N, C-alpha and C positions, 0 to 999 in steps of 0.2 A: 857361169860367171863370166863377166866381160873381161876382155884382155887389156883394155885400156879405157880410161874414162876421162871426162872433163875434170880438170882440177877443181877440187872443192866440193864435188858432188858426194863423195863418200860412197859411190856405187861400188858394189863388189866387196864391201868391208866384211871382215871375218866375223865369226860368231861372238867374239868378245870385244870388238871395236865399236865405238860409238859414232853415229852419224853426226856430222857438223850441224850445229843448231840452225845455220842458214838453210841447209838442205831440208831439214825437217819442216821449217816454217814455210819455205817456198812450196814444198809439196802440199802442205796443209792448206795453203791459199787457194788451191784448186777447188776446195770444198765450198768456197763462196759461190762458185759457178754451179757445181753439181748439187749442192744443198738448196741453192736458190731456185734452180729450175725444177727440182723435184718437189719443192714446197709450194711455190706460188701458183702454178697452174693447177696443182692438185687441190689447192684451197679454194681458188676463186673461179676457175674456168667453167665448171658446170653451173655455178651460180650466175656467172656472167651470161652464159647462154640462156638459162631458163628465166632469169629475173631482169635482164636488161635487153636481150635481143628477142625474147618471145619464143625461143625454141623449146619444143616439148622436152620433158625429162628423158624419155627414151631416146629421142634424137640426139640430145646432148651427150648421153652416155655412149651412143653409137659413134659420135665424133671422136671422143676421147679414146674409145676402144680401137677404132680404126687406125688412129695415129700411133697408138701403142703397138698394135699388131704389126704395122710397118716397122716400127722400131725393133721389135723382136726379130723380124725377118732379116733386117740388115745387120744386126749386132754380130752374128757369126762371120758375116762377110767382112765387116770392119776388123774383127779380130784377126782374120787371116791376112788382111791388108796390113795391119799393124806389124805382124810377125815378118812379113815379106819386106816391108819398109825398113825394119830394123836390120834384116839380112843385107839389104841393098845399100843402105846409107849409114848403118851403124847406130841409128836412133829412131825412136818412135815420135819424134817431135813434129814431123810434117803433118800427119792427120790431126794432132792436137791443135796445131795452129789454125788449120782450116775450121775446126769446130769452134775455137775461141773467137774467131772473127765473124763467122756466119750466124752463130746462135743469137746474139743480141739483136741483129737485124730482123731475123725471123720472129723473134719473141715480140718485138714491137708491132710487127705486122699482125700478129695474132689478136692483139687488142686494139686494132686501128679500124674496126668496121665503121663505116660512115653512118651517122644518124639517119634514121628513116629507111635503112636497108631492109627489104622484106626478110622475114625469118628464114626462108629457104636459102636465099642468096647469102645471108649472114652466116648460116651454118656452113655453106660451102667455102666461104672466105676463111673462116676459122679453121676448117679442116685442112685446107691447103697450106696455110701459114704454119699451123701447128705440126704438120707432117715435116715441113722443111726444118722447123726448129728441132724436132726430135732427131732428124738426120744429123744435124750439126752437133747436137748434144752427144750422140753416139760416137762421132768422130773424135771427140775429146775424151769421153768417159771410158771407152773400152781400153785404149792404151794407158790411160791414167790409172786404171785399176791394176794393170799388169806391172806397173813400175816398182811397187814395194819389193817384189821378189828379186828385182835386179839392183835395187839400191842397197840392200843389205841381206846377208845370209844369217844374221843373228836372230834366234827364236824370240828372245825378249826385246831385242832392238826393234823388231817389227811391231811389237805391241806398243812401244814408245812412239814410233812413227805414226801408227794409226790412231793412237790416243789423241795426239795433237790434231790429226786430221778431223777426228770426230768433235773435238772442242771447237774448231773453226766451223764444222758442219752445224753444230748446235747454235753457234752465233748466227750463222746464215739463216737457219730456220727461224730464229727470233727476229732477225733483221727483215727478212722477206715476209714471214708469216704475220708479224705484228705491224711492221712498217708499211708493207704493201697495202693492206686494207685502210690504214690511216691516210696514206696518200690519196687513195681512191675516195675516201670519205671527205677529203678537203674540198670536193666539188659536189656538194649535195644537190644542187640544182641542175648539174650537168654530169650525170654519172658516167656517160661514155667518155667525156673528157677526162674524168678522174681515172678511169681504167687506162687511158692512153698515157697520161702523165706517169702513172704507176709503172707502166711497162718501159717507158723511156729511162727512168731512173734505175729500175731494176736491171735493164740491159747493160747500162754502163758498169754497174757493180759486177754483174756476171762476167763480162768480158775482162775486167781488170784482174779478178782472181784467177781466171783461167789462163790469161797470158803470163802471169807470174809463174804459174805451175809448169808451163811448157819448158821453162828454162832449167828445170831440175832433171829432165829426161837425160839419162846417161848416154854418152856417145862412145861406142867401141869402134875398133877398126873393122870395116866391113870385110867379110870373108865369104867363102863358098856357102851356098844355101845349105841349111841343116834340115834334114827330114823332119817334117812336122809330126807325122804319125809315129807312135811308139815303136821302137825297133823290136822285132820278134826274131831271136836268133835261129829258131828252127824253121822259119818260113822264108821264102824268097821275098825280096823287097817288091812292093807294088810299083808298076810302071808309073812314071810321072804323068800328071794330067796333061792332055794336049793343050798347048797354049793358043792355038789358032782358033779355038771354038769358045765363044763367049759363055755359052751355057755350061760347058765342062769346067771352065775356070771358076764359075760361081758355085757349082755343085760340090767341088772339092772342099770348099770351106765348111759346108754343112756336114760333109762326111767327117771332116776333122773334128768338128764340134761333137758329133755323135760318138766318135771314137774316144774323145776325152771323157765323156760321160760314161762310156762303157768300161774304160780302162781304170778309172779312179773311183773306187767305192767311197772314200772320204769326200770327194768332190760331190758325188750324188747326194750324200747325206747332208752336207753343209748347204748345198744349193737348195735342196728341198725344204730344209728348215727356214732358210732365208726368204724363199718365195712365199711360203705360208705366212711368215711374219710380216713381209712386205704387203701382203693382201690385207692383213689385220690393221696395220698402221695406215695403209692407203685408204681403207674404208673410214677410219677415224678422221684422217686428214680431210677427205672430201666432205665428211659430214660436219666438220667443226663450224663452218659458216652457217649451216642450217640449224645446228644446236644453238648458236648464239642468237639467231633471229627468232626461232620459233619455240625454244625451250627457256632460254634466259630472257627473251623479249627485247633484245638489244643487238642490232646488227654489229655495232662496234665492240660488243663483248668478245668477239673473236680475238681481239688483241689480248685481253686478259687470259683467255684460254691458252694462248701461245706463251705468254709470260709464265703462267703456271706450269707449262710443260717444259720450257727451256731453262728457267732459272735453276731448278734442281739438277738438270742434266749437266749444266756447266760446273756445278759444284762437285758432283760425284764422278765425273769422267776420270779424273786421276785415281780415284779410289778403285774403280774397276780394273785399272792397270795393275795396281798394287795387289789386288785380290788375285788377278790372273797369274802374276808372278809366283804367288804362294800356293795356289791350289790347281793351277792349270787353266788355260783359256777355255777349254770346253766345259769344265765344271762351273766356272764363273759365268759363262754364257747361259748355261742351264738355270743358274740362280736368277740372273737378270730376267729371263723369260718367265719364270715362276712369279716374280714380283709384278711384271706387267700383267700377267693373267689375273692376279689378285686385284689389281687396279680396275681392270675391265669388268670383273664380277661386281665390284662395289658400285660401278657406274650404272649397273642395271637398275638401281634404285631410282634413277631419274625418271623412269617410265611412270612411276606412281607419285613421286615426290620431287618435281623439278625445283631447282633452286641453285643458289651460288655455292652450296656445299660441294658441288661436283668439282670445284677447283682443287680440292684436297686429293681425291683419287687421280685427277689429271696430273698433279704434281708427282704423285707416286709413280705414275706411268712414265713421266719424264725422267725420273731417276733411273728407272729400268731401261728406258730407251737408249740412254747413253751407252750402257753395256751391250745392248742388242745391236748397236752399230759398231762400236769399237772392236768387240771380240770376234765376230765372224769375219770382219774385214782384215783383222790380224791373223786369223786362221787361214784365209785364202792363200797368202803367200807361202805358208807352210805346205798346203796341199800342192801348190805349183812346184815347190822345191822337191817334195816327195816324188812327184811325177817325173821331174827332170832326171832323177836318179836312174830312170829306165832308159835314158839315152835320147830323150827328145827335149826340144826347147819350144814349147807352145804356150808361153804365157799369154800371148795375145788371144789365142783361141780360148783359153780358160776365161780371160777377161770378157771376150765377146759373149760366151755362153752365160757367164755370170750376169752381165748387164741385161741380156735378154730375159733371164729369169727374174731379176729384180724389177725390170720394166713390166713384165707380165703381172707380177704381184701387185704393184702400185696401180697399174691400169685397171685390173679387175676390181680393185677396191672402189674406184669411181663407178665402174659398170654395175657392181652389186648394189651400190647406193641408189643409182638411178632406177634400177629394176624395183627395188623396195619402194622408192618414191612413187613409181608408176602404179604398183600393186596396191598401195595404201591410199591412192587418190590425191597425190600432191597436185596443187594448182599452180601452174607456171604463170608468169606475168611479164609485161614489158616495163622498161624503166619508168618510174613515176606513178605506176598503177598499183594501188593497194588491194590486197586480197586477204581472205581469211582461209586458213587451212583447216580441214576436218581433223577431228581427234585421232582418227586412224593414221593420218599422215604424220602427225606429231609423234605418235607412239612408234611408227616406223623409223623416224629419225633417231629416237632415243635408243631403240634396239640395235640399229645399225652402228651406233657409237659405243655399244657396250656388249650385248649378248653375242652378236656374231663375231666380233673380234676375240671374245673369250673362247669360243669354240675353235677358232682358227689357231689360237695360241696352244690349246690342248693338243691339236693335231701336230703342230710344229715340235712340241716336246717329245712326242712319240717318234718322229723322224730323227730328232737329234740323238736319240739313244744309239743310232747306228753309226755315229761318228766316233772312231776309235783311235785316231792319231794322238799321240802324247809327245811331250817335250823330248823324251829320250829317243823316240822314233825320228824326229826331225833332226836332232843333234847327230845321230848316227848317220843319217842321210847326207848331211852337210859335210861331215868329216870324211866320208868315203867318196865325195864328189871330186 
């Protein structure tokens, strides 16, 4: 718990104190950036590469995967940087600001490939720009995820904080998922111009939300560095990593991330569940544009898909918080996951009977998705708090490993989709060129949007059974801290 904070942040409040509404809303504003960047590239980037730049499906998948692999590699490093920045300056605000300023620039560059660029050069352009965007995103996202454990120690207050974050997140998904393609579609005769305009507008909104959120980062009085690794009373402390060697300084962050996974069984269970569910939702997100074009027969139908997904999520987000307060976060999370699984199973029917009826199970999935975001994100600060009782303050490390896992799941969703497209004979094209897809490719799109996510949700429910932290465990931990 911090020893001193900025006035009005509410950081370090006790289990029964409420965070100021301004703190809750400023923190939630960051989800305009995180939700927007997680949604829009996942929705349109593969389609942009295959259907506007003429890049093959496998190459498009490789680009997204390589950028995300880079993201996964740097997240633990940024987590360690975040912890050390807090130790040195008393706040995690510095890395967050760098990310908030750099992300919109890199995002615009991703969709600024000049017309007529050969597919190979276009692919390289997108790869470099998207890697830069992913780096900036991690600089903001990793410390952002660590903040709830520092803003409040209240078990239920964290649920309130993260509920509002997910409400803004769902608004961001709707805003970017529906508004982005609409902006792009405003230039039917110049699709590359449409993508660029979409990216510029999106970049402005991304930056605005992230800059607001940086102001909520609590500031404590800097003190002596706290050991990151969990203290073990029966063993001598490990010698500090040598600061003069670049490689050693980097490797220590990976060791710290592995130590966090090794030491915290609740973290392993929660992260494993979230990664599998991120893969399921990432697969559906990447496939939504293809479902709209080749199953519903209307490229613009992706807007209706997102409205069907987000409208229920906005309505039921507060209900998941109420349910979590009554039966516990982990039980409510399990229920949300089961509802999403049911929706995915129902969507399998589109393989044989495509039609607008799929909006109904998509809406059911949206209601479940609100819980699948709110509840694990509210459980993560509990896990960090439980770990902190062992004598370590490594919220940034936990945030870095968490972001790496989340990124892995979402990235593999796009990768799995492109593999399925390639195996089923999907035909790529350049802007303005019309093609017909074989029936096998259309079936592959349908199964990628339904059957495969259902299998992943079943696996995630099995992993979730290993999460055993309850409210009384967290309350006891906080009272003894």
